[in-house]
Each structure stands twice: as structure tokens, then as C-alpha cells.
C-alpha positions, 0 to 999 in steps of 0.5 A: 586613412579611411575607417577600417569598415571602408577598407573591407569595401575596398577589399571586396572591390579589389577581389571582384575586380581581379575576379577572385573566388572569394564569395559570400554565400547568399544565406550569409549575405541575407543574414548580414543584411537582416542583422545590420538593419535590426541593429541599426533599428535597435541602436536608434530605439535605445537612443530614443528611450526616454527622449520621445516627444512632440518636438521631433515631429517638425523635424521628421516632417522636414526630413520626409518633405526632403525625401518627397522633394528629390524625386520631384527634382530628379524626374525631369533631369532624368528624362531630359538630360539623362534621356531615360524612359518615363518608366526608367526615370521614375525608377531612378527618381525613387532609387535616389530619393530613397535611401541607402541603409548601408550608407547610413551605417557607414555614416553612423560608424564614421560619426560615432568613431569621431565622437560627433554628437548624434540626435536620438532620432536619426534612425527614423530618418531612414523610414521618413525619407524612404517611403515618401520618395517611393510613393511620389516617384510612383505617383509621378509615373502614374500621372504620366501614364494618365492613370488615376492617382489612387489606381491600384495603390493598395498593393504598392502601399503594402509592398513598401510598408511590409518590406523587410528593411522597413519592418526590421528598422521600425520594429527594432526602433520600437523594441529599443525604445520600449526596453532601453539600453538596460532592461534589453541588455541581454539581447541588445548588447550582443547586436550592438557590440557586433555592429561594426563587425557586421557592417565590415562583413556587409561591406565586403559583400557590397564591394564584390557586388559592386565589382560584379555590377561594373563588369564590364562598365557599360560605357554606352550608358555614359549619361547614367554613369555621369548622373550617378557621380554628379547627383550625390554631391549635389543632392548632399547640399539639399540634406545639408541645407535642411539639417542646418535649418533645423539646427541638427547636431553635427553627427545628425547633420552628417548622417542626413547629408549622406542619406540625401546623397545616397540611393536605395538598393534594397527597398526601392528595387523591391517596390519598383518591380511591383509598381513599374514592372516595365522599368529596368532595375538593372540600370537603377542598380548599376547607378546606385550600387556600382557608382553612387554607393562606392563614391559615398563610402570611399570619398563622399562621407569624409567630404561631407564631414569636411564641408560641415566642419567648415560651415557648422564648426 
């Protein structure tokens, strides 16, 4: 059976498909997303408590390189095979090079539920993949336009680095690493103890949003929809290859594989609206949230785990 948190996503998806009046107020959804990202950061920071060292630098640089490489590979695919405009191609490349905090949370819950060994630094993978992917995609688009590489990049850096997801993930990790699981227990225990409950409610809303995105299914974008279903398994192989080369423990390997297969629907849309205003963000959200996110949550993560079991034992 699927993890119980995945069932909440399916419940939201079903409610949206049958056009139920079930709805989570926007303020409640914003609160859930903030709590989820802060809790992920805190959990990672507490795991890092006492475990920080220079030995992590090569691993994190390899993860960042993976995030930067994905947009470079996807840009020509989106231009020539999916036949999108340069702006939309760069936008989709940024979304798929960047990562999904929701997919990370589900993969983390999956790994924890099965007792898989997880490295303390996995939360840092989110930031290390997200920022290079967005910046590389923007640089590719500006080069295509003939603009200078550094032209008007200051505002883009500010928009990307001050995004609420980056602030909460990085800030939570710093706080968790400073205080650890004991000294900060009066605050962190409440948040980390409610992690699965917050994730379940967050996924309920994601199911409702995915159903809304898919109603009606825009079949005339069949190339894009095919890409959204085919790209994740292929990208997961890149994450798996990097993880195996780094010798990551099984849980960390699963999380990196799932992140490589995921697509952003929080940080990347905000950055693309500022950096490439002519891009159709709706297309990116349709692919990332309507197809790729459900694929990873429902069948992708168990599939990646099975593949890792076969390869890594």
C-alpha cells in the first residue's frame, strides 16, 4: 500500500476531479507550506548538528553541478522536440532543473518510514540544486536574446536568494545546526513531531491544485504532457548516477534521485516571473504540478526505491 501521506494527495485529487466543494483556504495553505519548509530545514539542521565538516564540500558541489547541468540538457530538448518558444523552454528548463520541496518531503517520509540510512546533509540538496538551475536557465535565455550575461542580474539574484522557500530552508537548517535536537527541543519537537501531519494536509491541497490544473486536460499540448511524464524517470537516472558515484547511503540516494526527477512549483515560478516575464508560467505549472508531481508521489518514489534496491542492495 502507498504511504498514508500519499493517500491524502489522492483524496485531494479525487475531490478535485469530482468537483467537490472541499477547499483549503489560501491562508491555511500558505501556513502549511511555510511550516513544511521550515520543518524540513530544522530536521536537516538538527541532523547536521555536530556533523559539519569540509568533507561535505565535494558532495554538495557535485549536487549543485547536477542542478546546473539539467537545464543545459533540457533546453535543446524543449526547443526542438517539445517545440516551445525560447522563453518557455528556458522557463521549463529552470522548473525541471530546480527541485520540489513537496517531493523532497514525501521522499524523506518514505525513507524514514522504511528505516533507510539518511545523511545529515540531504536538506542542503534542495538549496544546492535549486539556485544553480534557475541561474543557468536565465543565463541561457539571456544568451539566446543576445544580452550581456550580467545584464540586470542583480535583481534576479535578490529574487532567487530571498525567496521564502530558500529563506525558510536555509534559516531552519542554520537554527537546527546551532541548537541541535536537545537544546532547541521546546520548539523543534513540536514542529518535527507534526511533520507527517503537516505533510498530509499539504498534499491534500496539492491534490486539489493538481486536479484544478488538469481541468480540462489541454490535449493540444500533448508534446509538453509527454515530456512531463517521460522526463522524470530519465532525470532520476542522472540523480541516481551522481548518488552512486558519491557513495551515498540508501536513503540519501533515494532523496537525490527523487529530487533530480522533480520539478519546482514554488521557487522557480517566482523567479521566472521576474527574469523572463514573456514566459507562460501556466505551461510550467501544468507540467510540474499537473503531471510530474503526481507521477513522482504516486509511483515514482517507490519505483526509484526499487531500482536503488536492485543496484545498491
